[in-house]
N, C-alpha and C positions, 0 to 999 in steps of 0.2 A: 174649363171648356164647357160651352153651352151647346144645346142641340136646337137649332132654329129652322132647319129645313130637312125634308126627306128626299126630294129629288136631287140627284147628283149633277155636278157641272164638270164637263170636260172642256178644257181650253186648248186650242191648237196654238203651239208656240212657234213664233217666227221673228223676223227682224224687229218688230215693234215691242215684243214681249220677252225677249231672251236675255235682257240685262237683269242683274241681281235685284235691284230695287223694285222694278216693275213686277217681276215674277213673284217676289216675296209678298208684295201688296196684294197681288191677285189671289195667292194661296191663302193669305190671312183673311181676305174678303170672303172666301168660300169656294174657291176652285178645288175640286177633289182629285182631278186627274189631268195629266198633261199629254197631249197628242203631238207626236213628232212626225211630220209628213215627209217621208223619204222620197217624194217626187221632187223635193227641193233640197238644196244644200248638200255638202259632201258628208261622208260618214264621220270625218273628223269633227266637223261643226256640230253634227247631231250628237256626237259623243260628249262634247263640251256642255251641251244643253242637259244631257242626262246627269252629268256630274254636278251641275248647278242645281238641278231639281233635288237630287239626293242631299246636297249640302243644306238647302233651305228646309227640306223635310226634317232633317236631323236637328237643325237649330230650333224649329218650331215644335219639335216633339210630336209631329203629326204625320201619319202615313199619307203618301201621295202616290197614286198609280202612274206608271209610265207606260204609254202605249206607242209602240213603233208601228206606224202605218205604212205598209209597203205600197209602192206605186202600182204594181200589177201590170198586166198587158194593156197599157194605154196606147191607142192607135192614132197615128198621125199620117197625113199625106206628105209628100216630098215638097221640094222647092220649085218655084217657077223660074223662067229664064231671065228676062230683063226687068220684068215687073213683079212686084210682090203679090199682085192680084190681077185677075182677068174678069171681064163681065160675063154673065151668063144670061141666056134667054130660055124661057120656059119651053120645054119640048125639044131643046137641042140635044144632040148626042155628046156625051163626055166619057172619056176612057180612063180607067184605072189599070195600070200595068206594072210589070216588074222591070221596066226600062229605067236604068239609073240616071239617064239624062234628065236635065231640068225640064219641067213641064211648060205647056203653053195654053192657048185658049181651047185646045181640043183634048188634052190629055195631061196626066200627072203620074208621077211615080208613087206606087203604094208599096212600102217596104215590107209589109207583113205577108210572107208567102202563105202562112196558114189561113189568113183572111181571104186571099185570092182563091185559094182552093175550096174554101167553105161557102163562098157566095153562090147563090142560085138565082135563076130567073124569077123576078118578082120581089126579091129581097130589097129592102131599103138601106141606103147609106145616108146617114145624117151627119152633117158637118156644122161646126160653129154653133153648138148647143141647139141643133135642130133648125136653125135658120135656113139651111140649105138641105134639100131632100133630093136624092138621086134614086132612081129605080133601075135595078139590073134588068137589062133586056137581052143580053147575050153573054155567054161565058166560053172562053177558050183557054187553053193552057197559058198561064202567065198574063192573061188579059181579060178584063171584064168591061163590057160596054154598058153604059147607063143612059137614062133619059132624065133630064132636069125636070123635076116636078115643082120645086119651090126654090127661090133664091135668085139674087141679082148679080152677085159676084163671088168669086172663089179666091181665097187667100192661101199663101204658102204656109206649110207646117201646121195647119189647123187640125185639131183632134177630130175624130169621127166616131160615131156609134153605129152599130149594126144590130138593131133590135130583133130582127127576124132570124138571126143566124147564130147557131151554137158553133163555136170554134173549137176544133179538136187540137188543143194545144195545152201546154202546162200553164197553171195559174201563176207559176214562178218564172219570171224572165231571168236572163243572166244578171241583169242589174239587181233584181230582187234577191237572188241567191247570194250575190256579193254583199249586199246591204244586210241581209239576215245573218250571214256568217259573222259580220262585224258586230252587229248590235247584240248578238247573243253573248259576246265577250263582255258587254256592259250590263248584263243582268236586267233586261226589261221585265216588266210584269205581264204585259199583254203584247201580242202581235196581231195587227189587223190585216186581213187579206182582202185585196181589192178585186173586183170583177169576178167574184165567185159565180160559177155556173152549175155546179153539181157537188154532191157530198164527197166525191173522190178528191176534189180540190183541197178540202180541209184535211183529209187524211194524208195527202201528199206533203202538206206543210208540217203537219204534226210529226210525220216520220223524219222530215228534214231537221226539225228542232230536236227531237229525241236522240238523233244520231250525233248531236253536237253538244248537248248539255244535259245534266241531270236536274237542273233547276226546273220546277214544274211551271214553265211558261204557258200561259193560256192563250187561246185563239179567239179573236173576234172576226166573224164573217160579215162582210159588207154586202148588203142586199142592194144591188144597183143594176141588175140585168133581168129582163123578163124570164130568162131561162132559170134563174134562181127562184123566182116566184113559183114556177111550175113544180119545183122540188122543195118548197119552203120547209115543210115539216121535217123532211129528211136532213136538210142542211142545218136546221135548228137543233135537231137531235144530236148531231155529231159535233157541233160547235160548243164553245164554252160561253159565248155571248154573241149577240147580233147587233149590227149597226144598220139601221134603216137609213140609207144614204140617199137623200132625196134629189141630189144634184143630177148625176147621170141617169138615175132611174126616171126622173121627170122628163128626160129627153127620150127615153126608150119605151115608155108606156104612155098612154093618153093621160095628160095632166089631170083631167077631171077625176081619174080613178085613184089618184094618189092618197087622198084622205082615207078612203075606205081600206086601201091596202095597208096604210100605216096602222089603223085600228086592228086589222086582222093580224098583222105581225106582232103587235104588242100582246094581243089576246093569246096567241099560240105560244109565245115565249113565256107568258105567265103560267100557262098550263103545263109547259115542259120544263119549268124551273130554270130558265135561262135569262140573265139580264139582257135588257134591250135598250139601245141608244138611239135617239132620234137626232139626225144631223142635217146640216146644210141650210144656210141663209135664215137662221132663226132670228138673228138681229142684224141682218145684212146691211141695213141702212146706216148702222152705227159705225161703219168704216170711216165715214167723214162727218158724222153727226153726233151731237151729245145726247140725243133723244131717239128712242125707237119709234117706229110706226105703230099706230094703234093695232093694225092687223098682226104685227110681230108680237106685241104684248099678248094678244089673244092666242097666237100660235104656241108660244112658250107655255102659257098657263094651261091651255088645253092638253098639252103633252103631260103636264103634271096631273091634271084631272084624270087622264087616261091611265095614270100610274106607270108610265114608262120609268125606267130606272135613271136614265141620264138625258140631259140636253147637252148639245155640243156646239161650240163656236168654231168657225173656220177663219176666213179672212178678217172677221170682226176683232180677233185678237192677234193675228199675225202681222197685218199691215195697217191696222187702224191708227187713228190719231191718238186714241186714249183707251188702250185695252183694259186698264184698271176700271174705268167707268163702265165699260161693257160688262165686266165681271160683276161689278156692284149692281148694275141694272138687272142682270140675269138672276142674281141672288134675291133681289127684291121681288121679282115676279114669281119665282117658284116658291119662295117662302110664303107669300100671301096665298098662293093657290093651295099649297100643302096644308096650311093651317085653316083653310076655309071649311070648317067642319060641316056647315050646312050643305054645301055642294059635294064635299069630299068624304063624308062620313062612311064608315065601312058597312057595306051591305053584303052579307055572306051569300045571299041568294044569287048574286051576280058572278060568283066564282064558278066558272064553267068546268064541267068534267073533272072535278076534284072530289073524291069520295068523302062522305061525312066523317069517316074514321081516319082520314089522313092525319098523321101526327103533327105535321107542320101547320095544318089548318087548325088543329086543336090548340096549338101554342098561341097562334094569332087570336083565336076566339077567346082563350083564357084571358089574354091581355085586354081585349076589348070589353068583355063582360065584367071584368074586375076593375076597369078603369086604371090599369097599371100605368106607371110613369115610364117604364121601359122594359124591354126584354133583354136579359143579359145571358150571353152564350159563352161557355168555355169549351173550346174544341181544338183539335188538330186538323188542319185542312179547312176548306171553305164550303163544303157541301151542305152542312146543316144550316149555317147562316144564310146561304144563298136560297135554300128551299123555304125558309121562314120568310125571307125578304120577298120571295115571289108570291106569297099569300097577301102581300101589300097591307100589313097592319098599319094603323094610323098612330102607332107609337114607335119611338126609336128602338133600334136593335143595336145593342153594344156587344161587339164580338171581341173577346180577349184571346190573344194568340201568343205562342212562344216562337213563332217564325215570322220574320218581317214580310216575306212574300205573300203569306196568307192575308195579313193586314192590308198590304198595298192593293192586292187584287180585289178585295171587297170594297175598295173606295168607289167602285162603279155600281154597287148594288143599292137599290133604293132603301133609304131609311137606316142604313147600316153605318154605325160609327165604330170603326175598328181601332183596337189598341194592340200594339206590339210591346208586351211587357212580361218578361219571363217570371218576375217576382209575383205580380198579380195573378198570372196564370197558375203558378205553382200553389199559391195560397187559396185560390178559388174564393177570394174575399169579395163577395157581391156588394156588400155595403161600401167597401173601399172603392170599388169601381164606380158605384153610383155617386159617391162623394166627389170623385174626380170630375164628374159632369154636373156637379152642384145639385144633385138630387138627394135631399135629406129626409123627405117625408113621402109617404104613399106606398103603393104596392109595386113589387117587382116580380116578373116571371123569370125564373132562373132555369136555364137548360145546361146541364153538365153531362155530355155524352148522351146516354139514353134516359137520364133522369130529368124529370120536369117537376118544378116545385113553385109555390107561391110564397112570397115573403112580404111582410108588412114592416116597413122601416120604423113605424111609430111604436112598435111593440118592444 
């Protein structure tokens, strides 16, 4: 096994990629983790995907993280009467209400009681990825009157966003609870929570998980609402990892602010020792194209230069014509960016708010100053490897574990090559670990619990 990239790749698995041959090729190519989107497919279908991923992982002798991504409180309007859509005029009145009857040119059913109760005068309601904008002008029990600000027609069952409104509701819908109950029986490594608004949302999910399994399943909080940005540090602190989900977020915040918010999120995660994933439309043009757009190439590479832990595909690998080609393209881009020493060399002065005597900084600095080939860590649990990874050293970190979930979970941490091997772990054989990765010469930084040492393989 060779180490040719530091940035990790998460692939969403769907109809185009859920067969054995395709999925195996994607993992062999360099996919480190598989995301299962519970907005689609039944629990039974998702369970079969989990079994297949575990089978391929065992065959290849390579850990692969499984991420169960819950749908969350995704909001949609109801159906219309005889037509699927009606025209809109700027400035016209349009009503959202709790009337179950099919809608018409003046009103439509809004199924979410919590949303109706939470909307206030002046709040925006955005439909169809922001193409339609309504502004609330009046609120009454069970009824909200709006004015059309932008948009020419409204369609049945379209999802909507309410960027100005914090909804007093559980982050877990009834569907999420049923999905989570099921997926916990399949032993996932990570659970991703959609539409997080506050730290209490993460604690609610953690309590739900802990009440049902002793397996240390970790939580990814998806940042896709303005309310989450307002409490970003508190949410990162209580989460195990963060996904900067640019799809819904780009609808709810001004799009021009997205790059700065992405950089801010990566910087805070690094400071707080939490892995960070950048997601949505990274190679979106490759759904039906063999080649990415030049802007997409730069987007993926920049994410690596910023030292995010992961890049993630969505429809590029779920419904695309050639998901293996997408994976290969992603690997090529991040590998070249990771190995671009001139642009990507480690500059310790840029590590913000990390004390000079921080032990993980010392480990990364030791590897840098001694031009080490790798950092090898023997440990129980993921905390030590995660913290070293968050210092973003420019050398691989090989984590050796005696528990499979530790190895799987670290598949989303930048630069980490995890091994689940009880024999190697018990023997603490650093040279043997290095040989497994075809490292036969050079220096190694070895971390064993609280012991840190430097070893020269040539001696």
